[in-house]
Backbone as JSON, one array per atom type, in Angstrom:
{
  "sequence": "MALHARAPQTADPAHWLLSTAALALGLWLSERGTCAWGQCAAPDCADYFIDTGRRAPQRYCGTRCATRVRVATHRAQKSTTNRPE",
  "N": [[-17.56, 15.84, -7.76], [-19.52, 12.99, -8.01], [-20.27, 9.75, -7.05], [-22.3, 7.02, -7.92], [-24.2, 4.08, -7.3], [-26.36, 1.6, -8.49], [-28.06, -1.2, -8.12], [-29.69, -3.61, -10.17], [-33.15, -4.58, -9.8], [-33.35, -7.33, -9.94], [-31.01, -8.32, -9.01], [-28.82, -10.5, -7.28], [-27.91, -11.07, -3.76], [-25.05, -11.33, -3.62], [-24.14, -9.98, -5.92], [-25.08, -7.4, -5.36], [-23.55, -6.86, -3.04], [-20.94, -6.9, -4.12], [-21.07, -4.69, -5.94], [-21.52, -2.66, -4.11], [-19.15, -2.73, -2.55], [-17.29, -2.09, -4.55], [-18.1, 0.53, -5.09], [-17.54, 1.74, -2.6], [-14.74, 1.43, -2.53], [-14.06, 3.0, -4.74], [-14.93, 5.55, -3.87], [-13.24, 5.88, -1.63], [-10.7, 5.9, -2.86], [-10.94, 8.18, -4.47], [-11.16, 10.23, -2.64], [-8.68, 10.33, -1.44], [-6.75, 11.34, -3.27], [-4.21, 10.63, -3.98], [-1.97, 8.0, -4.94], [-2.89, 4.91, -3.63], [-1.69, 2.53, -3.18], [1.18, 0.34, -3.51], [4.34, -1.16, -4.46], [6.5, -3.09, -2.46], [9.54, -1.66, -1.32], [11.76, -3.08, -0.63], [14.6, -4.93, -1.68], [14.43, -7.74, -2.14], [11.76, -8.42, -2.06], [8.55, -8.98, -3.36], [6.03, -8.16, -2.74], [2.89, -6.37, -2.52], [1.28, -3.44, -1.17], [-1.31, -1.69, 0.64], [-1.5, 1.65, 1.18], [-2.04, 3.11, 4.24], [-2.44, 5.73, 4.86], [-0.78, 7.23, 6.55], [1.34, 9.89, 7.91], [3.89, 10.01, 6.57], [4.72, 8.76, 3.33], [4.12, 5.37, 2.58], [6.58, 2.82, 2.16], [7.34, 0.22, 2.39], [6.1, -3.19, 2.66], [5.67, -4.11, 5.19], [6.74, -4.12, 8.69], [8.81, -5.94, 8.96], [10.2, -6.05, 6.45], [10.99, -3.35, 6.29], [12.64, -3.06, 8.53], [14.6, -4.96, 7.91], [15.85, -3.81, 5.64], [16.73, -1.39, 6.73], [18.58, -2.33, 8.68], [20.45, -3.61, 7.02], [21.42, -1.41, 5.55], [22.55, 0.09, 7.64], [24.59, -1.68, 8.51], [26.13, -1.77, 6.19], [27.01, 0.89, 6.01], [28.44, 1.04, 8.36], [30.5, -0.81, 7.91], [31.93, 0.45, 5.89], [32.85, 2.75, 7.13], [34.58, 1.76, 9.04], [36.77, 0.85, 7.76], [40.29, 0.6, 7.33], [42.4, 3.14, 6.0]],
  "CA": [[-17.73, 14.56, -8.33], [-20.42, 12.14, -7.24], [-20.35, 8.35, -7.52], [-23.56, 6.39, -7.54], [-24.37, 2.7, -7.73], [-27.74, 1.15, -8.37], [-28.19, -2.57, -8.59], [-31.02, -3.91, -10.69], [-34.07, -5.24, -8.88], [-33.17, -8.79, -10.03], [-29.65, -8.66, -8.58], [-28.74, -11.34, -6.08], [-27.15, -10.41, -2.72], [-23.62, -11.29, -3.93], [-23.94, -8.93, -6.91], [-25.26, -6.16, -4.64], [-22.38, -6.66, -2.18], [-19.82, -6.57, -4.97], [-21.21, -3.35, -6.43], [-21.34, -1.74, -2.96], [-17.73, -2.73, -2.24], [-16.62, -1.33, -5.61], [-18.42, 1.92, -4.85], [-16.77, 2.17, -1.43], [-13.35, 1.54, -2.93], [-13.95, 4.17, -5.62], [-15.02, 6.75, -3.02], [-12.02, 5.99, -0.82], [-9.58, 6.31, -3.71], [-11.13, 9.53, -4.98], [-10.93, 11.16, -1.53], [-7.23, 10.41, -1.08], [-6.07, 12.21, -4.22], [-2.89, 10.1, -4.31], [-1.94, 6.54, -5.11], [-3.13, 4.28, -2.33], [-1.02, 1.24, -3.1], [2.49, 0.33, -4.08], [5.13, -2.36, -4.29], [7.49, -2.98, -1.4], [10.82, -1.15, -1.81], [12.84, -4.01, -0.26], [15.1, -5.53, -2.93], [14.08, -9.16, -2.33], [10.35, -8.61, -1.75], [7.71, -8.65, -4.49], [4.69, -7.94, -2.21], [2.26, -5.06, -2.67], [0.63, -3.0, 0.05], [-2.23, -0.57, 0.57], [-1.05, 2.72, 2.08], [-3.12, 3.4, 5.14], [-2.6, 7.16, 5.0], [0.02, 7.88, 7.62], [1.94, 11.15, 7.44], [4.92, 9.71, 5.57], [4.28, 7.73, 2.4], [4.56, 4.0, 2.9], [7.53, 2.29, 1.17], [7.52, -1.22, 2.6], [4.86, -3.92, 2.9], [5.52, -4.32, 6.63], [7.88, -3.77, 9.51], [9.89, -6.9, 8.72], [11.0, -5.58, 5.32], [11.57, -2.05, 6.63], [13.74, -3.31, 9.46], [15.7, -5.68, 7.21], [16.56, -2.84, 4.78], [17.42, -0.43, 7.63], [19.75, -3.0, 9.27], [21.43, -3.81, 5.96], [22.02, -0.09, 5.29], [23.38, 0.42, 8.79], [25.78, -2.53, 8.48], [26.97, -1.35, 5.06], [27.66, 2.16, 6.4], [29.4, 0.76, 9.47], [31.66, -1.49, 7.36], [32.74, 1.41, 5.08], [33.5, 3.72, 8.02], [35.57, 1.07, 9.86], [37.89, 0.36, 6.94], [41.49, 1.42, 7.4], [42.77, 3.73, 4.7]],
  "C": [[-18.62, 13.73, -7.41], [-20.44, 10.76, -7.86], [-21.65, 7.75, -7.04], [-23.54, 4.93, -8.04], [-25.83, 2.3, -7.51], [-27.82, -0.23, -8.97], [-29.58, -2.8, -9.14], [-31.85, -4.68, -9.67], [-33.85, -6.77, -8.85], [-31.81, -9.24, -9.52], [-29.69, -9.5, -7.33], [-27.89, -10.63, -5.03], [-25.64, -10.32, -2.97], [-23.3, -10.18, -4.92], [-24.08, -7.55, -6.24], [-24.05, -5.84, -3.77], [-21.15, -6.29, -2.98], [-19.9, -5.14, -5.49], [-21.03, -2.32, -5.29], [-19.88, -1.63, -2.56], [-16.94, -1.93, -3.27], [-16.88, 0.17, -5.46], [-17.62, 2.47, -3.69], [-15.33, 2.37, -1.77], [-13.16, 2.78, -3.83], [-14.04, 5.48, -4.84], [-13.74, 6.95, -2.21], [-10.85, 6.47, -1.65], [-9.72, 7.75, -4.19], [-10.9, 10.58, -3.89], [-9.48, 11.34, -1.22], [-6.49, 11.37, -1.97], [-4.67, 11.74, -4.55], [-3.01, 8.59, -4.47], [-2.05, 5.88, -3.76], [-2.45, 2.93, -2.2], [0.36, 1.34, -3.73], [3.16, -1.01, -3.86], [6.22, -2.09, -3.27], [8.83, -2.59, -2.0], [11.99, -2.04, -1.42], [13.29, -4.77, -1.5], [14.65, -6.97, -3.17], [12.62, -9.42, -2.01], [9.52, -8.16, -2.97], [6.28, -8.37, -4.05], [4.22, -6.52, -2.51], [1.57, -4.74, -1.38], [-0.39, -1.93, -0.28], [-1.77, 0.45, 1.63], [-2.22, 3.15, 2.95], [-3.23, 4.89, 5.48], [-1.88, 7.8, 6.16], [0.66, 9.14, 7.04], [3.0, 10.94, 6.37], [4.41, 8.65, 4.61], [4.88, 6.37, 2.77], [5.46, 3.49, 1.78], [7.66, 0.77, 1.26], [6.19, -1.89, 2.94], [4.61, -4.14, 4.39], [6.8, -3.97, 7.37], [9.07, -4.68, 9.28], [10.8, -6.42, 7.56], [11.7, -4.26, 5.64], [12.78, -2.23, 7.54], [14.9, -3.99, 8.76], [16.5, -4.7, 6.35], [17.35, -1.85, 5.64], [18.68, -1.06, 8.22], [20.84, -3.21, 8.25], [22.16, -2.51, 5.61], [22.97, 0.32, 6.41], [24.68, -0.38, 8.77], [26.71, -2.14, 7.33], [27.71, -0.05, 5.37], [28.73, 1.92, 7.43], [30.65, 0.09, 8.88], [32.52, -0.55, 6.53], [33.43, 2.42, 5.99], [34.59, 3.08, 8.87], [36.76, 0.57, 9.06], [39.12, 1.24, 7.16], [41.88, 1.93, 6.02], [44.22, 3.67, 4.44]]
}
């Protein structure tokens, strides 16, 4: 697959920059072969993120949401294991 962009001779610099950025984004997405973005998995967060291609797929928009979910899970597990039966 090959992507090409060619701006008309009458295109202004803003139009050229926009078409070049769209081409770069298209090339980047086609090389990845997987979805490069997603919505944060934290229950109270509606933010989206762009996955930067680490080994594990990204699930959270940042470390703050990831830590908050991890701490909540840890506290929930701790409270269920400390209950007297």
